[in-house]
N, C-alpha and C positions, 0 to 999 in steps of 0.2 A: 264893659266892652262885650260885644256880641260877635260870635263867629257867623259870618254870613257869606254864602256864595250865591250869587245872583243866577237866575235862569239863564241870563245872557253871558254869564262867565262859562256856563256849561255848553251853550249853543252859540258858539262863535262863527262868524263868517270869515273864511280864510281861503288860502290856496293850498292844493294838495301838493304832495302825496301823504304828508304825515303832520299831525298836529305837534307831536313832540320833537320830530326831527326836521320839519320845515317851518311850520308856523312859530314854534317856540324859538328857534334860532334867530329867525326874522325878527320877532319881537324883542329879543335879547339885543340884537344890534340897535334897534331903535332905543332901548333903555340905556345902552352905553352912550349913545349920542346925547341923550338927555342929560346924563351925568356930567359928561364933557362940557356942555354948555352951563350947567349950573356951577360948575367948578372953574369956569372961565378958561378951559383948556382946549376947547374946540378949535380955535383959530390957530393954536400952536402946532397941531398935528400936521406932520408932513408924510408919515409912513404908518401903514397899519399892518399888523400881523394877527392872525386869528389861529388859536389851537383848539381843535375838536378832541374830545376824550371819550373813551368808553363806547357806549352804544352808538352815540353820535358819530364816531370815527368808523367803527366796524360796519355800520350799514348806512353811512352818511352818504356815499356815492348814489346808492340805490334810492335814497329818500331826498336826493337833491339838497342836502344840508348845506353843501358849499355854495350853491346857487342862492339859497335863501338867505344866507349870511351877506352875499354880495347885494342882493336886492334890498335888504334891510340897510346896509351901509350906504346904499344909494339914495335913501330918503323915501322909498316908496312904502305904501301901506297895503298889506295883504287883502284887506277888506275891499279896497277901492281901486287898486291898480288894474287897468284894462289887461286881460289876459294875453292879448296879442303883443303888448309891450314888454312881456317878460323875456322872450327870446331876443328881442331887439337890444334890450339893456345888457344882457348877458353877453351877446356877440360883440357889442361894442367894447365892453371891458376886455374880452379876450383879444380882440383885433388891435386895440390901441394900447394895451397894457396901462390903462389908466382907469380911474374910478372918480365919478363926480360925487364927492362926499357929502351925503345928505342933500343931494342936489344943488349944493352951494359952491364947492371949491374943487378943483381937479387935482387928484394925487396920483403919482406913480403907483401902480398896483398890478400885480399878476395874480393869476389863479393859484400859483404856488405860494402866495401868501397866507393861504388857508391850509393849515397843516393837520393831517390826520394822525393822531396818536392813539395807539391801541390801548394804553394804560387806562385804568378807571380811576377817577378821583373818588375819595372816600365818601363824600357827602351824598352823591347820586350818580346813577349810571349815565346820565346825559349832561355832561359838563362841557363848557366852552369858555375860552378866555380871549378876551379882546386886549391887545396891547398897542398903545399909541406912542409914537416917537417924534421928537421935534426935529428941526433942521440940522441939529448937531448929532443926530441919532442917538439922543438920550431918551430913555423910556420915561415918559411923564404921566402914563396911565396904564394900569393893569387891572382889569376887572373880570371876575369869574362869575358866570351865570349858569343856572341849572334849569333845563327844560323838563319839568316834572309831570308832563302829561296834559293832553287837552288844550295845548297852547299856553298853559300857565307857566310863568318863568319867575324865578326867585334867585336871591344870593344867599349864601350861607348865613350870614349875619343879619339878615333882614327878613321880615314877614312878606308874605304875598300880599300885595297891595289890595287885591280884591276880596281877600278873606277876612280882613280885619276893619271893622267900621266903628272907630272910636266915637263916643259920645252919641251913638244912635241907638235908639231903643225900638226894637221890633216887637209887634203884638204876640208873635208866635216864635220865639227862639227855638231853633230845631237843630240838633246834633244827631239824634238817634231816630230811627224809624217809629219806635214806640211813642216818642214825644208827639210825632206828627199824628199818629193814630189817636192819641189821647186827646189832642186839640180838636181833631174832627168830631170825636164823640161828645166832648164836653160842650162844644159850641154848635153842634149839629151842623157842620159845613163839610163841604167836599174838599178834597185835597187841592184842586185848582183854586178854590176860593181862599183857602189859607195862604197859599203861595202868593196870589194876586194881593192880598192885603199887606203881606211882608214886603213885596216889591214896591207897593205904593208908599212905603215910607221914604224911599229914595228916588222915586220917579213918579210923574203924573200918570194918570189913567191913560192920556192921549199918547204919552211916550211909550208906555208899556205896550199898548196895542200896535203903535207904529213899529216898534222894534220886533214884536212877535210876528207881525205881517211881513216884515222884512226877511226874517229868518225863513218863514214859509215861502215867500217868492223866490228866495234863493234855492231852497230845496226843490221846488216846482221847476224852476229854470234848469237845474242840474239834471233832474230826471228827464225832462224833455230833450236836452242836449244829448244825453247819454243814449236815449232811445232812437235818436236820429242821426247818429254818428257811427260809421263803420271804419274798418281798418284794423291796424296793428298797433298795440300800445307801445310807447317808447321804453327803452331800457335794455334791450338786448334779449329778452326771453322769447320775443316773437309771439306774444299772447294775443290772440285774435279777440277783438271786441265781440261780445255774444249778445248783448242787449239789443242791438239793431236788428239781427235777423229774427230773434224771438219776438220782438215788438211787431215786426212786419206781418209775421204769422197771426199774432193776436188780433191786430186791427184789420186784417184781411183786406188789404190794399186801399184802405181809407186814407185820404190825405188831409192832414191838419196844418194850417199855416202858421200857428202860434201856440204857445203853452196853454193859454186860456181856452182856446177852441179845442185843443187836444183833451184837456181835462174834461170839459163838458161833454165831449164826444164819447170818451171811454166810460163815463159814468152812466151812460144810457145803454151800455152793452150787456146783453145778457151773458152771464158767465157760469160755466159748469165747474165742478169740483176741480178736476185736473187743471182747467185753465186758471183757477185761482192760484194754484201753486205756481204756475208759470208766470202769472202777473206779478205776484209778490217777488218772485226770484228775479224777474226781468228788471223791475224797478230798483231793487237792491243793487243788482249788477250795474245797472246804468249809472248810478251815482258814484260807485267806486271805480268804474272805468274812467269817468271824468276826473276823478280824484287822482288816479294813477297817471294821468297825462297833464299834471299840473293845472287842472281846471279849479274853478271856484266851487267850494262846498260849505257845508255847515258842519262844524265839529260836533258830534252828537253821541258820546262826549268827546270822541277824537276823530281825526280824518280817516284813520284806518277802519272805523266802525261807522262812517257817515251814512251808510246806505239803509241801516236797520230802521231807524225812526222814520225817515220819509216813506219807506216801503209799507210799513205797518199803518202809518197815517192814511196813505193812499188806499190801503186795503179797507179801511173803515169807510172812505169816502166813495169809493168805486164799488165795493161788494156789500157792505153792511148798511149804509145809510146814503142813499142818493140825493137826499134833502139835506145834507150836512152843510152847514154854513161856516163862515169864518170864525164865528164864535166857538165851534167844535174844534177847529184847528187850534185856536189860542188856548183852550182848555187843555188839550193833548199836550202842547208844548210846555205849558206851565207845570203839569204833573211830571213829565219826563224829565224836565230840568231839575226839580227838586229831588227826585229819586237819585239822579246823578250826583247831586251835591251831597247827599248823604253817604254815598259810596266814596266820594272824594274825601270827605272829612274823616272817615273811619277806616278807610283802606287805601286804594290807589285806582287811578284810571290810566296809569302809564304801563305799556307792555313792557318797557325796559325795567321796570320794578316788579311786575306781577304776571307777565305773560299775557296771552291774548284773553284770558278770562277777564282781565281788567278793561279790555276794550269791547270786544264783541259781547262778552257776558254782561257787562255793565249796560251797553246799549240795548240789549235784549231785555234786561230788567227794567229799564227806563221805559221802553216802548210797551212792555206788557202791562205795567201799572197804568199807563196813559189809555191804552186801549180799553182796559177794564173800566175805567171811569166812564169813558164814552158809551160803553155798552150797558151802563146802568149799575155797575158793581159798587158795593159800599167801599169806603176807604180801606177797611180792614182787607177786603177782598183785592183791592188794588195792590196792597202791600204783600199780600199772599202770592199774587200773579208775578210780583217782582222777585220774590224769594224763589218760586218755582223756576223762573227762567234762569236765574243765577245758579241755582243748585245744580242745573244740568249743563253748566259750562265750567263748573270747577275743574282746575287743573289744565285748562286749554293753554298750550304753549304758544309762543311766538316764534316762528321759525321761517321767516320769509326767505324764499329762494333768491339769492343774488342780492339780498338786501332791498329788493323792490316790493312795493306795497301791491303785490298782484297775486302770487301764488304762496299760500292758499288764501290770502286776505280777501280777495274779491268774492269768492264763493262763500266765504265764512259769513259774510253780510246776509246772503240769501238765507243761510241756514239759521242765523240768529233772528231774522225776521220771522220765519216759520215758527221757530221755538217760542217767540214772543206771543204770537197769536194763539198757539196751543196752550201756553201758560195762562193766558187770559180766560180761555174756555175752561180749563181746569179750575181756575180760582173762582169763576162764577157758579160752579157746582160745588163749591166747597164751603163749609162753615168754618171760618177762621178761628173761632174759639176752639176748634178741635184740631187745629194744625199743630204738628209736633215741632216744626222748625220756624221760629219767627225770622223775619228779614234781617234784624240786627245780628242774629247768630250766624246766618249765611254770610254776611259781610265780613264778620269776624273770622269765619272760616276761610273765606276767599284770601284775606290778608295773611293768615297763617300759611296758607298754601303757597302764596306768593313768596314769603320768606324762605320757605323750604325747597322752592323750586330751583333746580340747578341753573346757574347764570347762563349756560349755553342756550337756554330756551327763553331767554328774556330779550328778544329782539336784538341778537348779535349775529345771527346767521352763521353760528357755529354749532348748531345742533339740529336734529330733526330732519324735515325735508330739505333744509338749506344745505345739508351735508349729503344725505343719501341721494338726493337729486340735485346735482349741482348744475351750474351754467353749461357745462359741457355736454350734459344730458339733454339740454332743451333745444 
């Protein structure tokens, strides 16, 4: 058996604002429905109750966890649901006190059927239990799921379906960064080539390209929407969208009618150093403003850190290489996804388990390695760039004000993107053989730091900025 996490497990298309608190619970609802049908219990269900625990409860309102559960129970899919349908479905449930279960049968259901419990379950900080009752009010199903970060969902007594591929042999089985480096050196291949060959075991070349292009198209669409939308973000903090105004200043009154025209236009723009910082920050902000308003983004590796990788990839296309093609985009995403998977296998990408170092830190490390390959770095330099990026995010806490993925989350994406670019430049001037800290050691350190971190700083809104600057101050 080979442990394998696909690039497309790390780069999922879904709805904001949080992969662990929105996308994960949504997927958990879908998995519960699947189990009900497998056990021939779906048709017997007449009443549903859902219990949220730990971090899902403490910051669930701000992360729209309850709404995500309702959408999952309604049978919608976060990758494909029209964004405009979200409020329509939620308002209908609220106004009618009923839910169309899996889009198949109407059940009496109120918002109060989703209960927020402050206590933590022992297995993981993000737990939720679905309970189903028959027409005699007898509980006939009770299933507990855990949202473990990046949209991954599992049950305590089961493996994560995407992590274990039985009877599948991959040419380059990878758990540690050192193994990846060894394969690259032994077979004289880039990281993206190694990753592509592993992906090719379970998907055709055409499918891999199609899915990578779909990820990129979603990222591009997200940046375009974010740069062309103004106003106030939902949630009560009255956070003003900033990408719109910054973008207007950068494009200097130029009007673009669609995202393709926009991309082509900005790639022709001459950019000075200070404007580079503004462009990278603007693009990172644009994604996470869309995320904060329940828009569609790509988990990279999470929703809260979704802006780093698109911003750094756009930096390469707009600043470094105006002739970049879709092949460069695909290589970037392949490298980024593999680096993320190594972090997930050996540590965590969940802020509820590791603080924001596990989200922004990992996304910055992913982007740094990917950018380094496109800039001509060796595989060893790519891993060194990843190490540098994470090293300077160690200890970063997760303390969202009001439980919303807005302050400090949105700005942190801009900071993570800038650090990724800086890390790539440092790595390109470094002899990896002389590096003191290998990537595997910094991943180990991140995990030990996560375990030592006070639980108040792990996405509970009970520490840091969430306490010193509360809703009343905003």
